[in-house]
N, CA and C of each residue as an Amber inpcrd file, in Angstrom:
protein
   441
 -15.2870000 -10.2560000  37.9020000 -15.1870000  -9.6870000  36.7190000
 -15.5160000  -8.3100000  36.7080000 -14.4810000  -7.4300000  36.5220000
 -14.8080000  -5.7960000  36.5010000 -15.5390000  -5.5120000  34.9970000
 -16.5540000  -4.7880000  34.6590000 -16.9250000  -4.3840000  33.3340000
 -16.7350000  -2.6360000  33.3480000 -16.0190000  -2.4420000  32.0720000
 -16.0630000  -0.7860000  32.1960000 -16.9870000  -0.6230000  31.0140000
 -17.9260000   0.6090000  31.7470000 -19.1830000   1.0200000  30.3170000
 -18.3960000   2.3690000  30.1390000 -18.5890000   2.8330000  29.0560000
 -18.2650000   3.7550000  28.2890000 -19.1600000   4.5250000  27.7040000
 -19.0620000   6.0460000  28.2230000 -20.3130000   6.8130000  27.5920000
 -20.4040000   6.7550000  26.2450000 -21.7370000   6.6960000  25.5590000
 -21.6370000   6.8690000  24.0310000 -20.7080000   7.8690000  23.4680000
 -20.4680000   8.8100000  24.0370000 -19.4790000   9.6480000  23.4190000
 -18.3720000   9.3070000  23.5780000 -17.4630000   8.3040000  24.5430000
 -16.4430000   8.2430000  24.6880000 -16.2800000   7.0220000  23.9230000
 -17.3590000   6.0330000  23.6300000 -17.4870000   5.0510000  22.5920000
 -17.1670000   5.6150000  20.9330000 -17.5960000   6.4240000  20.8440000
 -17.2520000   6.9850000  19.7890000 -16.0570000   7.5660000  19.2800000
 -15.6930000   8.4900000  20.2040000 -14.4350000   8.6050000  20.1560000
 -13.1530000   8.0170000  20.2550000 -13.3200000   7.0140000  20.8060000
 -12.4250000   5.7090000  20.4540000 -12.2650000   5.1800000  18.8660000
 -13.6960000   5.0500000  18.5410000 -14.1120000   4.6700000  17.1460000
 -13.3000000   5.7130000  16.1850000 -13.7130000   6.6600000  16.5270000
 -12.9880000   7.6550000  15.9180000 -11.2460000   7.8640000  16.3070000
 -10.8730000   7.3840000  16.9330000  -9.3130000   7.3570000  16.8590000
  -8.6750000   6.6200000  16.1080000  -9.8780000   5.0740000  16.0980000
  -8.8850000   4.1020000  14.9560000  -9.4680000   4.5630000  13.4150000
 -10.0630000   5.2610000  13.2490000 -10.1790000   5.8130000  11.8380000
  -9.1970000   6.7510000  11.7380000  -8.6930000   7.6000000  12.8180000
  -7.6320000   8.4470000  12.6140000  -6.4600000   7.7990000  12.1640000
  -5.8440000   6.1700000  13.1950000  -5.0270000   5.7820000  12.8690000
  -4.7260000   5.0650000  11.6310000  -5.7390000   5.0700000  10.6950000
  -5.9760000   4.3990000   9.8060000  -6.0180000   5.6330000   8.5070000
  -6.2270000   6.6120000   8.6770000  -5.9000000   7.8790000   8.0880000
  -4.5890000   8.1850000   7.8030000  -4.0820000   8.1290000   9.1650000
  -2.5810000   8.6480000   8.8510000  -1.9420000   7.2520000   8.6040000
  -2.2480000   5.9000000   8.7180000  -1.5800000   5.2090000   7.7600000
  -1.7170000   5.4140000   6.7460000  -2.9100000   5.8190000   5.6430000
  -2.8390000   5.8260000   4.3190000  -2.2290000   7.1630000   3.6960000
  -1.9380000   8.2950000   4.4260000  -1.5290000   9.4990000   4.4180000
  -0.0380000   8.9710000   4.4090000   0.7010000   8.2040000   5.4120000
   2.1660000   7.7270000   5.2010000   2.4070000   7.0270000   4.1350000
   1.4200000   5.9440000   3.7570000   1.4140000   4.7710000   2.5070000
   1.5950000   5.4950000   1.3040000   0.7020000   6.5510000   1.1290000
   0.5730000   7.0280000   0.0100000   2.1440000   8.0440000  -0.0930000
   2.3190000   8.7290000   1.0560000   3.7210000   9.1810000   0.6030000
   4.8870000   8.6880000   0.3860000   5.0540000   7.0500000   0.9180000
   5.9580000   6.4120000   0.8760000   5.9750000   5.8690000  -0.7760000
   4.5600000   5.3540000  -1.2680000   4.3220000   4.7860000  -2.8150000
   4.6570000   6.3070000  -3.4440000   4.6480000   7.4760000  -3.2680000
   5.1560000   8.3110000  -4.4390000   6.5480000   8.3410000  -4.6130000
   7.1830000   8.2950000  -3.2320000   8.5300000   8.0110000  -3.3290000
   8.7430000   6.8320000  -4.0650000   8.2560000   5.3850000  -3.7820000
   8.9430000   4.5370000  -4.7200000   8.3100000   4.4170000  -5.9320000
   7.6370000   5.5490000  -6.8320000   6.9430000   5.7430000  -7.9180000
   7.7880000   5.9610000  -9.2020000   7.9230000   5.7250000 -10.2920000
   8.9720000   5.8160000 -11.3440000   8.4400000   6.8250000 -12.5750000
   7.0140000   6.7580000 -12.6950000   6.2550000   7.3130000 -13.2110000
   6.1150000   8.7480000 -13.1600000   6.3850000   9.9570000 -14.0110000
   6.0870000  11.3680000 -13.4530000   4.5830000  11.5210000 -13.3640000
   3.8070000  11.4210000 -14.6550000   2.3060000  11.5300000 -14.1180000
   1.6870000  10.7820000 -12.8190000   2.0640000   9.4160000 -12.3370000
   1.5420000   8.9020000 -11.4080000   2.2660000   9.1640000 -10.2650000
   3.4220000   9.7360000 -10.4920000   3.9380000  10.3500000  -9.1560000
   3.5110000  11.5070000  -8.4380000   3.2320000  12.3980000  -9.4870000
   2.4520000  13.7020000  -9.3520000   0.9800000  13.5130000  -9.1160000
   0.2140000  12.7460000  -9.6090000  -1.0700000  12.1120000  -8.9690000
  -1.3010000  11.6300000  -7.3980000  -0.0080000  10.9050000  -6.7820000
   0.0630000  10.4460000  -5.7490000   0.3960000  11.4050000  -4.6350000
   1.5970000  12.1410000  -4.8450000   1.8300000  13.4220000  -4.4210000
   0.5730000  14.2290000  -4.2660000  -0.2010000  14.5270000  -4.8380000
  -1.5620000  15.6580000  -4.4980000  -1.8650000  14.9490000  -3.8800000
  -2.4340000  13.3370000  -4.0690000  -3.4690000  12.6540000  -3.1140000
  -2.9800000  12.5140000  -1.7330000  -1.5330000  12.3330000  -1.4180000
  -0.7780000  12.3720000  -0.1930000  -1.0110000  13.2960000   0.5860000
  -0.7390000  14.5260000   0.1470000  -1.0810000  15.7400000   0.7630000
  -2.2810000  16.1700000   1.2740000  -3.2250000  15.7590000   0.1030000
  -4.7570000  15.8320000   0.4750000  -5.1910000  14.7380000   1.9910000
  -4.5600000  13.7250000   1.8840000  -5.0410000  12.8550000   2.8480000
  -4.1160000  13.0070000   4.2250000  -3.1320000  13.5040000   4.1680000
  -2.3540000  14.1940000   5.3160000  -3.3080000  15.2470000   5.8750000
  -3.7320000  15.9310000   5.4050000  -4.8010000  17.2960000   5.9310000
  -5.6690000  16.6770000   6.3980000  -6.3220000  15.0750000   5.8940000
  -7.4990000  14.8810000   6.0980000  -7.5450000  13.7520000   7.2860000
  -6.3170000  13.4180000   7.7930000  -5.5140000  12.7440000   8.8060000
  -5.3710000  13.7020000  10.1460000  -4.6510000  14.9880000   9.1570000
  -4.9350000  16.2030000  10.4370000  -5.8620000  16.5580000  11.0960000
  -7.4480000  17.2460000  10.4100000  -8.1480000  17.3230000  10.5930000
  -9.4820000  16.3690000  11.1190000  -8.9930000  14.8110000  11.4250000
  -9.6550000  14.2020000  12.3710000  -8.8450000  13.9960000  13.1150000
  -7.7810000  14.4270000  13.6110000  -6.9020000  14.1620000  14.5820000
  -7.3430000  15.7080000  15.5730000  -7.5020000  16.7740000  14.3960000
  -7.4390000  17.7490000  15.3190000  -9.2550000  17.3200000  16.0790000
 -10.1270000  17.0810000  15.4880000 -11.2020000  16.4980000  16.7180000
 -10.5430000  15.7350000  17.5560000 -10.1730000  15.2010000  17.5810000
 -10.1060000  14.2130000  18.6030000  -9.2270000  14.9760000  19.9860000
  -8.2060000  15.6740000  19.2700000  -7.4820000  16.5440000  20.3230000
  -8.2360000  17.4370000  21.3040000  -9.6240000  18.0330000  20.2220000
 -10.4350000  18.8440000  21.2210000 -11.3250000  17.8830000  22.0920000
 -11.2830000  16.8360000  21.8870000 -11.6190000  16.3350000  22.8970000
 -10.9970000  15.2800000  23.9430000  -9.6220000  15.6980000  23.8030000
  -8.8410000  15.1500000  24.8430000  -8.6420000  13.4670000  24.4030000
  -8.6470000  12.9750000  23.4680000  -8.1590000  11.9750000  23.0040000
  -7.0300000  11.8890000  21.7500000  -6.1720000  10.9090000  21.9730000
  -4.9660000  11.1420000  20.8810000  -5.1250000   9.2260000  20.7120000
  -4.9780000   9.6110000  18.7960000  -4.9080000   8.1490000  18.2750000
  -3.8410000   7.5280000  18.2040000  -3.5760000   6.0440000  18.4530000
  -2.4140000   5.6770000  18.7020000  -1.7220000   5.5910000  17.6440000
  -0.1760000   5.4910000  17.5620000   0.6410000   5.8010000  16.3370000
   0.4110000   4.6550000  15.6940000   0.2650000   4.8160000  14.2580000
  -0.0530000   3.7200000  13.3790000   1.9410000   3.2270000  13.1480000
   1.9290000   1.8700000  12.8390000   2.2740000   0.9090000  12.6080000
   2.7220000   0.6270000  11.2500000   3.8660000   0.4230000  10.5330000
   4.1700000   0.1310000   9.0660000   3.4410000  -1.3850000   8.9050000
   2.4540000  -1.2070000   7.6020000   2.1450000  -2.6730000   7.2860000
   2.7240000  -3.7390000   7.1380000   2.6470000  -4.9330000   6.9830000
   3.7230000  -6.1650000   6.9610000   3.9590000  -6.0950000   5.4060000
   3.0910000  -6.0210000   4.4850000   3.1470000  -6.3240000   3.3990000
   2.8100000  -4.9170000   2.3140000   3.6310000  -4.1660000   1.9860000
   3.2980000  -3.1980000   1.1670000   2.8570000  -3.5260000  -0.5330000
   3.3170000  -4.5360000  -1.3150000   3.0280000  -4.6620000  -2.3910000
   4.3680000  -4.7310000  -3.3390000   4.2990000  -5.0930000  -4.5780000
   5.4410000  -5.5070000  -5.2830000   5.5070000  -4.3190000  -5.9820000
   4.4530000  -4.0880000  -6.4880000   4.0750000  -3.0630000  -8.0680000
   3.4390000  -1.7750000  -7.1870000   3.4450000  -1.1600000  -8.3860000
   2.4870000   0.1670000  -8.0340000   0.9530000  -0.0510000  -8.1050000
   0.6360000  -1.2020000  -8.9600000  -0.5490000  -1.4800000  -8.6560000
  -1.1210000  -2.1590000  -7.7020000  -0.2790000  -3.0360000  -7.1290000
  -0.5040000  -3.3980000  -5.9800000  -0.6130000  -2.7320000  -4.6240000
   0.2740000  -1.6730000  -4.4010000   0.4630000  -1.1090000  -3.4090000
  -0.9720000   0.0190000  -3.4200000  -1.2450000   0.5410000  -4.2080000
  -2.1690000   1.2140000  -4.2630000  -3.6540000   0.7660000  -4.2890000
  -3.7790000  -0.8820000  -4.8790000  -4.4800000  -1.4420000  -4.4230000
  -5.1590000  -1.6750000  -3.2580000  -3.9680000  -1.7050000  -2.6210000
  -4.2560000  -1.7780000  -0.8430000  -4.5850000  -0.5600000  -0.2410000
  -3.7290000   0.3870000  -0.8920000  -3.9540000   1.9120000   0.0020000
  -5.9180000   2.2510000  -0.5840000  -6.0830000   1.6410000  -1.5380000
  -7.7790000   1.9320000  -1.8960000  -8.6010000   0.9920000  -1.1120000
  -8.2000000   0.0070000  -0.4910000  -9.1400000  -0.8480000   0.3740000
  -9.2230000  -0.3390000   1.2250000  -7.8960000   0.1650000   2.2820000
  -7.8860000   1.0450000   3.3150000  -8.4830000   2.3950000   3.0530000
  -8.6100000   3.1830000   2.0860000  -9.5580000   4.0770000   1.7800000
 -10.8450000   4.1120000   1.7660000 -11.0620000   3.1050000   1.5040000
 -12.6460000   2.5420000   1.5970000 -13.1860000   2.2770000   3.1120000
 -12.2770000   1.6340000   3.4460000 -12.4260000   1.1490000   5.3700000
 -12.6710000   2.4660000   5.6550000 -11.8550000   3.3750000   5.1770000
 -11.8900000   4.4730000   6.0860000 -13.2700000   5.4480000   5.9810000
 -13.3930000   5.7750000   4.8180000 -15.0300000   5.8680000   4.2440000
 -16.4300000   5.0340000   5.1580000 -16.0040000   3.9600000   5.1380000
 -17.0170000   3.4440000   6.1150000 -17.1420000   3.5700000   7.0720000
 -16.2660000   3.8490000   7.8970000 -15.9280000   3.9030000   8.9200000
 -16.4790000   5.5050000   9.4520000 -16.4430000   6.4790000   8.8820000
 -16.8290000   7.9510000   8.9000000 -18.1720000   7.6800000   8.7090000
 -18.9290000   7.2030000   7.7260000 -20.2290000   6.8160000   7.5120000
 -20.7970000   6.7140000   8.6350000 -20.6580000   5.1500000   9.0110000
 -21.1320000   4.5460000  10.2330000 -21.1590000   4.9930000  11.2980000
 -19.9760000   5.9640000  11.6490000 -20.1240000   6.9590000  12.8700000
 -21.4080000   8.0480000  12.6500000 -21.5880000   8.5560000  11.6150000
 -22.2620000   9.6370000  11.4910000 -23.5220000  10.2860000  11.7890000
 -24.6120000   9.1500000  11.7830000 -25.6750000   9.0030000  12.4530000
 -25.4590000   8.6960000  13.7770000 -24.4790000   8.3930000  14.4140000
 -24.1950000   8.2640000  15.8820000 -23.6920000  10.0120000  16.7360000
 -22.9540000  10.3960000  15.7320000 -22.3730000  11.8750000  16.0060000
 -23.4420000  12.5320000  16.1050000 -24.5660000  12.6840000  14.9670000
 -25.4140000  13.5690000  14.8210000 -26.2470000  13.8800000  16.2120000
 -26.3160000  12.4950000  16.6970000 -27.6860000  12.8480000  18.1530000
 -26.5650000  13.3870000  19.4090000 -25.1200000  13.1510000  19.2350000
 -24.1040000  13.4690000  20.2930000 -23.8840000  14.9260000  20.2980000
 -23.4050000  14.8270000  19.1770000 -22.4500000  16.4020000  18.8880000
 -22.5320000  16.7520000  17.5800000 -23.3950000  17.4810000  16.7100000
 -23.8390000  17.6060000  15.8250000 -22.6510000  18.4650000  14.9150000
 -21.7230000  19.5280000  15.4940000 -20.8630000  19.7650000  14.9840000
 -19.4870000  18.6680000  14.5160000 -19.5830000  17.7930000  15.3830000
 -18.4280000  17.1310000  15.3850000 -19.0960000  16.3440000  14.0580000
 -20.4180000  15.7560000  14.0500000 -20.8880000  14.8560000  12.8000000
 -20.6560000  16.1250000  11.2960000 -20.8020000  17.2430000  11.5160000
 -20.5310000  18.0820000  10.4020000 -19.2380000  17.9530000   9.5860000
 -18.3100000  18.0870000  10.6740000 -17.0190000  17.8540000  10.5490000
 -16.8670000  16.3930000   9.6390000 -17.3270000  15.5010000  10.0130000
 -17.1490000  14.2910000   9.6370000 -17.5850000  13.7570000   8.4890000
 -19.0110000  14.8610000   8.4160000 -19.5210000  14.8220000   7.1400000
 -18.8890000  15.5620000   5.9580000 -18.0360000  16.4430000   6.2220000
 -17.2690000  17.0930000   5.2020000 -16.1430000  15.9050000   5.1150000
 -15.2990000  15.2670000   6.4270000 -14.2870000  14.4960000   5.8580000
 -14.8200000  13.3110000   4.9590000 -15.9550000  12.7270000   5.0760000
 -16.4470000  11.9930000   4.1730000 -16.6220000  12.0920000   2.8010000
 -17.0880000  13.4450000   2.7520000 -17.4720000  13.9980000   1.5260000
 -15.6900000  14.1340000   0.5310000 -14.8990000  14.7860000   1.5380000
 -13.4790000  14.7940000   0.9870000 -12.9470000  13.1960000   0.6100000
 -13.2410000  12.4230000   1.3230000 -12.8910000  10.8550000   1.2360000
 -13.0230000  10.1830000   0.0940000 -14.5050000  10.5140000   0.1600000
 -15.1430000   9.8950000  -1.2710000 -14.5780000  10.3940000  -2.5300000
 -14.1070000  11.7740000  -2.6630000 -13.4960000  12.1970000  -3.9370000
 -12.1980000  11.8960000  -4.3580000 -11.0850000  11.5960000  -2.8600000
  -9.9260000  11.1010000  -2.6350000 -10.0560000   9.2410000  -3.4170000
 -11.2700000   8.6500000  -2.8740000 -11.3920000   7.5870000  -3.5330000
 -11.5080000   7.1750000  -5.0400000 -12.3430000   8.2400000  -5.7210000
 -12.6030000   7.8780000  -6.8510000 -10.9450000   8.5630000  -7.5520000
 -10.1250000   9.6490000  -7.1300000  -9.0340000   9.7170000  -7.8490000
  -7.7490000   8.8460000  -7.4950000  -8.0960000   7.8600000  -6.2680000
  -7.0050000   7.1910000  -6.1930000  -7.5200000   6.0950000  -7.2210000
  -8.5940000   5.4850000  -7.0570000  -9.4150000   4.4850000  -8.0550000
  -8.3710000   4.8750000  -9.6380000  -8.8180000   6.0320000  -9.8830000
  -7.9920000   6.2710000 -11.4890000  -6.7310000   5.8020000 -11.7990000
  -6.0830000   6.4830000 -10.9180000  -4.6980000   5.9180000 -10.4900000
  -4.4170000   4.9200000 -10.4520000  -4.9990000   4.1460000  -9.4700000
  -4.8570000   2.3920000  -9.5380000  -4.9610000   1.9220000 -10.7310000
  -6.1590000   2.0850000 -11.5720000  -6.2370000   1.5040000 -13.1000000
  -5.1600000   1.7000000 -13.7400000  -4.8810000   3.1850000 -13.5030000
  -3.5650000   3.5530000 -14.9530000  -2.5730000   2.1210000 -14.7250000
  -2.2820000   1.8190000 -13.0550000  -1.2580000   1.0250000 -13.0970000
  -1.8300000  -0.7840000 -13.6090000  -2.6960000  -0.9700000 -13.7880000
  -3.8870000  -2.3250000 -13.4110000  -2.8600000  -2.6910000 -14.8210000
  -2.1490000  -3.6310000 -14.4990000  -1.9100000  -4.6060000 -15.9990000
  -3.0790000  -5.4720000 -16.7120000  -3.7920000  -5.6130000 -16.0550000
  -4.9660000  -5.8750000 -16.9370000  -6.1110000  -4.8290000 -17.8480000
  -6.0240000  -3.7670000 -17.3130000  -6.8460000  -2.6030000 -17.7930000
  -7.0780000  -2.1480000 -18.7760000  -7.7460000  -2.1170000 -20.2620000
  -7.9890000  -1.7840000 -21.1670000  -7.5460000  -0.2760000 -21.4520000
  -6.6630000  -0.0420000 -22.0760000  -6.4790000   1.4540000 -22.3490000
  -7.3910000   2.4650000 -23.0530000
């Protein structure tokens, strides 16, 4: 049996590539969900968030490109949801996954490459703001939320 040992840097770049793929999926989902939305206020909020997430995905992809790594192209999710609330709830879960991945990688990047760690710290701050925005938009769609 042959074992492949990756350097800590390469292992982290692979994890970051997975996170980048999730960020690209989220950006594409939000763009698609914006097009599906019939409510002007909600649509405007989703449109702004989709653009911000696309920029976030590009920033992570840029870090990878500078290190010779390309994220795998994301596929389309099997089930998107039948309502705005269900779609946005799924997007919010993916966004939380991305934020957790960024935070889990930060400490390791700090010892290996502080400039990358700083870029990821900024990305995590931005992602945290986006989570608040998406949570607010999701609550506007929740059929059980109190006005």
